[in-house]
N, C-alpha and C positions, 0 to 999 in steps of 0.2 A: 388410489394413494395420489397425494398431492407431489408433483415432480417439479424439481428446480429446473429452470431454462433461463439462466443469464445469458446476456451478451458477452461476447470476448471484451468489447469495451468497458462493461461494468466490472467484470473481474479484474482486470489490469487495472483500471481506475482505483478499485478498492486497495490493491496490493501497492501500488505505487504512492498512494495518498500516505499509508502508514510510513513507508521509507523515507518519503519528504519528510514527515514529523519527525523522524528520528534524526536526519540531517539536519533540520531546523534547530533542534534542541541541542544536538550533540556538539561538544567541545573537542571531541579526540582529534589529535593532530596526526593523521594518516596522510602520508605524501602520496602524489599522484603516482610516483614510480612504483610505491608498495602497493597500491590500488591495482594497477596493472599486472604486476607480478604475481601477486597473490590472488587477486579477486578474479581473473580471467579462469584459472584452473578451478577454483571454486565454483564458480558459475556454470562451467562446462560440466562438472560433476554433478550439481545438484539438476542441470536440465537432462542430462542422460537418465537419471534416477527417476525424474517426473516423467519422461516419455515411457519409461519401461513400466512404472507403476500404472500409468494411464492404460497402457494396453492390458495389463493384467486385471484391473479393476472393472474394466468395460466387459472383459470376458467372464470374470468371475462374479459380477454383481455384488460388489463389496458392500454397497451402501444400500441395497434393496430392501433391508429390514425383514427378510423372510426366513431366515435361519438365526441360530444362535450367536455365531459367529459374526454374521452382518450386524446383527443388534449391537454386538459388543464393539464392531469398528465404529458404528454411529455413535455410542456413548463416549468413546476416546475421542472421536472427532469433535462432539460436543464440549468435552473439557477442553481442547486445544483452541476452538473458536470462541469459547467463552474466555479463554484468557486474553486471547487477541482483543477481544470486545473490551475487556477492562483496561488492556494497554492503550487501546485507541481513545477511551474515554480519558483516562489519565492525560494522553498528550493534549487533549482538547482544553481540560481544564488547565492544566500548567500554561499553555498559551493565552487561554483568556484572562487568567488572574495576573500573570507576569505582564502582557502587554496592554490589556484593557482595563485591568482592575475589576473584573467581572467575574460573578458566580452564576451567570447566565445558563450554564450547563444544568445546574441544579433545579432550575424552574422547568427546562425544557426535556429533561431526562425522562420523566413520565409519557410525555407525547411522543417522544423518540422511540421508546420501547413499544409503545401501542402501535404507532405507524409500521414499524418493523415487522410487529407480530401479525399486523392485518393484511399489509400490502401484497400485492403479488409480485412476483419475481419480473414479469414483464414491465412494471411500473419503472423499477430499477434500471431495466435494460435501456428504456425509452429515454430516461433522464440523464443517463450515463453521457450521451453524446453532447448535450448541451455544457455539461461540467466539464467534459473534455477541451471544448472550445475555450471556455473560462480560463482552464489552467494553462492552456497554450498561450493566449493572450497574455495572462499574468506573467507568465514565464519570459516571453518575448520582450515585454516592457522592462522588465528587471535586467534581462541581458542588455538592451540597449542602453539602460541607465547607467551599467558599468563598464561600456565599452571603452571610455575614455582614461579609465582607471586599471585597465589590463596590463599587466607587465610580463610579456610572455617569456621574458628571460629568466623569469622566476621558475619556470617550470623546469622539472627533471634536473635539479641540481644533484650535488653530492652530499646531502645532510645524513647525520644519524638517524636511525630509524627511531621514531618518537611515538610510535602506536603501531598496534596489532589489526591488520585487517579483518574486520568482521562483516561477511555477508549476511544480511538477514535471512533467516528461515522461517516460512509461514506455512501453515497448513494448506494454503491454497495449491502449493506447489507440488503436494502430493495427493489431492484429493479432486484433481480437474474434472473426472468424469461425474462428480456429484453436481457441478454446476452447469453442465451441457447434458442432461438426461435424456433429452428430445433429439440430440444430434451427436452420433458417437464419434463422428469425424472431428468435430471442436476441439476435443482434450488433445489431440495429436498435434493440432495447430497452435497450442498456447503453451507447449513445453519450454517456451524461450522466455517465461517470466523471469527466471533469475538474472538472465542477461539484461532485462528492463530495468529490474532492481538495482544491478550493478551499475548501468548507464545513470541512473538518478544519482547514485553515490559518486560517481565520477564526476557529473557536472558540478556538484557542490565542492568536491575535492580541487578540481583543476581550479574553478573559480576563486576558491579561497586562498589558494596557491599564488594565482596570477595577480590577485589584487593586494593581499597582505605579504605575501614572501611565504617561503617554506617552514614547516615545523610551527605554525601558529596554532594553539589550540583554543581558537575561536569558536563560538557556536556559528551554525549556519546562518542564523538571523542576523549576525553582524555583517555577513556578506550583502544579505538584501538590504540593510541599513545604510551600506555604503555607496548605493547608487543614486544619481540625479540626472535630470533632464532638463536643460535650460533653467537652471537655478531652483527648479521644483525637485524636492526630495522626500524621502520617507514613503517611496513606492512599497516597503515592507509591509505597511499596513493594508494596502489592497491585496497584495499577494497572500496575507495572512488570512483576509477575509474569504478569499476564493479557497484556500486550503481548508478553513474550517467547514465550509459548505461541502467540501468532498469528503472530509472527515465524518460529517454527520452523514452523508450518502452511505459511507462505509460501514457506520454503525447499523443503520437501518437494515442494510444488506446482511451483516453478520447475524442480527436477530431474527431475519427472514431465515436464514440458514438453520441457525438454531431451533428454529421452531419444527421444521422438517425432520432434522435430525432425532431431535426429542420425541416426536411421534413415532417415527420409526423405531427407535430403541425401546419405547415402551408400550408399541402397539396401539397408538391412538385409534388408527383406522380411519384417518382424514380422508375424504373424497377429493378427487382433483377437480380444480377448478379452472376452466378453459381461460386461455390467455385472452 
């Protein structure tokens, strides 16, 4: 039976990519104060649940596909990951059309699905490190381009509540052992993913509030557009291209996961392929 053995970098990049996509497209005006007061308890609760479920799933073999209950869990996880795949594809198409007037996703979708279905998990794990460096570099450039426009006095004012804090919930939080089947210790080290998702939201919220002031219902994309270095602007295009690469990576990884789950749910009997 084929086993999933993604690296921690691959799983975290996949989750944080879609969180960044939501922040870029979202226009919700949630203050930094609200983010801290409501987000931290939510992240803590999700982290505790993730840790407890990881321990239970490792012990019970929840996604082994050997029992009826296990097959049922695999099928339910398939539906959830399928919904996440559709969501990520929607984010990609929205950004491609709105920012580049492109329908390129339609052309590459068959190739993307084929690659995700045929590639082994080790390929995604090895490429995740490169994408992480690209994301970090793009984020650093955006930060320095905004450094002259940050008004720290805008943070933590006393405005009226203009939005409700919503911490994104993804299947990855609850099925960590599925991604690290050859190392039972890894799921116990990556239960902090909800805090990482909160950190991404916090960076966008704090940046938006420091640049535009409190309670501005602007998309995160407007924050990226506001930066400039030495008269050079529009660093948002470079960041979006990096994000699109990471989003395509996430789609391929989700398809790879769906393949394994479907085979276990319906007893395809795939043989394991060495990494």
